[in-house]
N, C-alpha and C positions, 0 to 999 in steps of 0.2 A: 365831259358833259356835265352841265350843271345839274345839281340835284334839285328835284321839284321842291318848291316852297311849301310849308306846311300851312294847310287850309285855315286853321284857327289858332294862331301863335299866341294864344293868351294863357296867362297862369293867374290862378287864385291861390295866393300865398297866405297861410295863416300862421302868423308869428306875432308875438307881442312886438311892441316898438323896441329897437335896439340892433344889437349886432348882427343877428340872422337876417333882418330885413335889409341892413346896409350891405352885408355880404351879397346877398342874391341880387340887389340892384346893380353893385359893380360887376358882378359875373355876368349878368344878362344885358348890360348897357350897350357893348359893341354888336348885339344881335338884334333880330327882329321880334324878339318875344316882348309881349306888353304885359306887365304885371300889376295886379290889383292887390293890395296889401290889406288884410283883415287881421284884426287882433284876438278874437275870441269866437267861440263856437256858435252863440246865436247870430252874431253878424254873418258868419259863414253860411248859416242856413239861409239868412235873408239874400245874401249875394248869389247863392247857387239858384234860388228861385227866380232871380232877376234876370240873370244872364249866365249862359253856360260856357264856362271856359273850356279851352283845349286840354287843360291838365290842371290838378290840384296838387300843391306841395304843402305839407302840414307839419307842424310841430308834433310831437308824440303826445305830449300832455299840455293841456290849457289851464290857466289859472283859476277858471270857474269850476274845475273838477272834471270836466269832460276830457276825453282823450280821442285819439285816432279812430278808435273803434266806433265811437259814438258817430263821428263823421262819416266813417265808411257805411255804417248803417243807414245814416241819412241819405247818402248818395245812393245806396241800394235801391231806395224807394223812388228813384228818378227814372224815367222812361229810357234814357240812354246816358248814363252817368259818364263823366271824364274819368280817366284814370287818376288813382290818388297815389302819391309818393309820399311816404313818411320820414321824417328826419329826426335824428336824436343824437345826443353826445354820446349815449351808451349804446350805439348800434353794434350788436353782436349776433352770433349765428342763431341764437334762441329767438331773439326779436326779428331777425329777417326771416326766419322760418314761419314765425307766427303772422307777420305782416303778409307774406306770400300766400299762406294757407288760408287766411281769412279773406283774401280777394284784393288786397291793395297791389298796386303795380310794383313798387320798389321800396327800399329802405336806403336813405343816405345817411352817412356819418356827418356829424357836425364837429368842428368847423367845416364848412363846404369846400369841397375841391371843385374849382371851376369846370374843369373838363367833364367830371362825373356829373354835376348838375345839368350841363347842357346835354350830354349823352342821354341822361335819364328822361329829361323832358322831351327831347327829340324822338326817342324810341317810343315813349309812352303815347305820343300824339300819332305817330305813324302807325303804330299797331291798332289805334283806335280807328284811323282813317281806313286801314285795310280792312277792319271788321265791319265798318259801316259800307264800304264799297262792295263787299261780298254779301251784304244784306243781313248782318248780324241779327239774332233774335232781339226783340224789343219787348220791354215791359211796359204796361199802360202807365202813363204819367200820373203822379200823384196830384192831388189837389193843393193849391197854394194855401199857406197860413200867413196871417198878418205878422208883421215885425218891422222894425227899423234897422236901417244900415247906417253904420258910423266909420265904415272902412275908409281908407285912403286909396284912390286909384291914381296911379301914376304911369307916365310913359317911362319906361325903364331908364333912359337917359337923364331924367329930371332930378335924380338924387333922392327923391321921395322919401 
């Protein structure tokens, strides 16, 4: 019996240009996931206001001084935020506990393992869909603020 398709197979991936983007694009190319790559925190804020992805995967720290906690806080202001998966080269038990205790969905180690990435994205989306199906509590949506988006949106197979 075939597994039901994910309703919103979209990923907002917040990583600077380079190895992590290339790796994620290669991992997700054979799947139905559509990835939008964003390079920094302000562009992620704008992207989240424009379109709600199924899941967000993010670097632990951003070059502008923000980190995943800032992103989680920002997402917490949304009415029905997508799950956040954090990624870091120094993924250890302490960071994993912090990520989960503060409300993010999961922590992935870099360099990425393809099976772990696909599993984390899929289970995060399925959990959110289940929560929505049973009528999970919703917060009031926040008001939109202005800002420009410079992110690169790619179909996974495009090599973006």
